[in-house]
N, C-alpha and C positions, 0 to 999 in steps of 0.2 A: 504494500500500500504506500502511496505517495501522499504527503500532506503539505499544505502550504498555508501560511497565516497571512491574511489580507493586511493586517496592521503592520506587518514587517515588509510589505512589498511596495516598491517604488511606483509612482504614478508616471505614465508616459502619455504624451499627446500623440495620437495616431490618426490614420485616415486622411493623409494629406491629399489624396486624389478626390476626396469628397468635399462638400461645402459645410463649414461650421466647425464646432469644437467638440471633440470626443476624447476624453481622458480615460485611460485603462490601466488596471493593475493586472499584469499577466501572472497568474498564480501557478499554473503547471504547463509544461511543454512536452511535446513528443520529440521525435528525431527527424530533422530535416532530410528530405529525400525518401522518407519511408511512406508507403501508401497508407499507413495508419497514423501519420503525423497529426498532432492536435495542438490546440491552444485553449486553455480554460482561463477566462479573464472576467474581471468586473469592470463594467463601463459606466461612465458618468457623462451625460451630455452637458456641455458648458454653455457659457453666455451666448445668446443668439440662436441656440438650437443647433441641429445637424440635419443635413438633407442628403438624400440619394435619389437618383432616377429609378424607374422600374428596371430591374436587372435580375440576373440569376448567377449561380456559381456551380462549379463542378465539384463541390464538396458539401458535406452536411453541416447543419447548424442547429443548435438547441438554445433557446433563449428563455430565461426565467426573469420575470419582472419583479424587481425588489421594491422599487418605488416609482409611481407614475403610471403612464399609459403608453404602450409601445405601438405605433402604427406600423402595419405591414402592407397597407394599400391606402388608397384615398379614403376608403370607407370602413376598413377593418382594423381592429385593435386587439392587442393582448392586454387585458386588464391587470392591475396590480395583483401579484400572487399567481398569475397564470403562467403556463409553459407553452412554448411554441416550437414545433419541429419544422424546420425549413429544409426540405429535402433537396439534394443536389438536382440540378437541371430544372427546377421549378421557379418560375418568375415570381417576384414579389416587389412591392413598392408601387409608386414612389413613397418615400418616407419623409415625414416632417416631424422630427423628434423635438419635443419641447425641452427647454432648459430644465435641468434637475432630474431628468429621467435616469434611473439606476437599473442596471440589468446584470445578470450573471449569464455568460455566454460560453458555450462549447462549440468550437469549430474544428472539424476533423475530416479526414479522408472518407469518402463515401464508398458505396458498394462497387462503383465502377473501377476502383483501384487507382484513380488518378492522383491521389494524395492531396496534400494541403500545403500551400506556400505560407511560411511563417510571416509574422509581421515584420521581422527583421529583413527577410528576403524581399518582401513587397516594398518596404520603405527604401531599401537600397536600389531597387529597380526603378521606383518613382524618380529618384534623383537622376538616374541615367536618362530616363525618358524625357525629363524636363529640359535636357540639353538640346533636344531636337523637336520638341513639340510642347503642347500646353494641356494641362488638366483644367477643366472648367465644368462646373455643375455635374461632376461625376463622369464626364466623358473626356476622352483624349483625342486631340486634334493634331495632325502632323501632315507633312507633305511627303508623298511617296517618291520612289525613284524616277517616276515619269513626270514629276512636277505637279501631280494632282493632289489636292487637299483631301484628306481622309479623316473621318471621325468614327471612333469605336468606343464601346464601354471601357471605362478605366481599368476595371479588373481584368478584362480580356487582354488589353494591351500589356498589362503587367505580366500576366501568366505567359503570354507568347514570347515576350522579351526575355523573361527569366529562364524559360525552358528551351527556347529555340524551336518550339513546335507550335502547331496550330491548336487552338483551344477547340476541343470537340466535346459536345455534351452528350451524355448517355441518354437513352430514352427515359423520360420521367416515369418514376414508379407511382407517383401521386399527382393529382391535378392541382393541388393548392397547398399552402401552408396549413399545417394541422394544429389548431388551437385547442388547448386542454385546460379545463378548470379543475385543479386538484381538489377543491372543496367538494366536488361531486363524486369523489372516489373514497372508498372505505380503507381504513388501516386494517391490515391483516397480520396475524402472527407470523413471524419468520421462523425458519428452522434453527436460528441462533437464539438462545435464551435471552429474554429481556429486550429483544429487538422486534419492532413492527415495520412493515413495509407497505408502500403504496405504489403499485406499478401502474403507470399511465399508458404504456403501450410498448409493443415490440415491432420493430420496423425493418424492412428489407431482408434479403436472404442471409445477411450477416448477423441476424438476431440482435439488432441495435436496440437496446432496452433503455427506457426512460422512466425514472421513478424516484421515490424518496425513501430513506431509511430513518427510523426514529428510535432512539435509545430510551 
């Protein structure tokens, strides 16, 4: 078991390809280059909020709302205390996150095996791309070898530059973000004495489980 204490973890400003301020505490990391790479972090939306266009990723995400209300489209939200599963290849957004929103987020390689680029990898790639183009409103604009201006999603530009390959999305296993209200689930006794468990769901052929344990 790996344990991290949020109080002892430094705060970093991340998300330079998006608009606004997002501070994160990166609690636990996987191994760069591994298809099972992951990042568990706590996020806090800063002054002026934080925005993204509608987009998708080639990795999985799970979000738990600690404080506030998390938008995942123009009309849909995760309420405080709710959990959302954001499957790889599934579009979500646009997002207009309000100042003060706090979340716990797990980002990890999905069932397709394409892995997950760490924040350090993404930020280093951002700096390289900004030498030949511009990030604006979550999109990346640059001039190609034929002198033609091109605009792509920022996360796509980063992935392709970092890996040297084209971003290919697996066939989506779900049609939308899966929003879960933990209060609607019962605590059940665990096989471990003194422990209760609340399992919200099991997803993909990798048996990706989401739930809570209570001592």
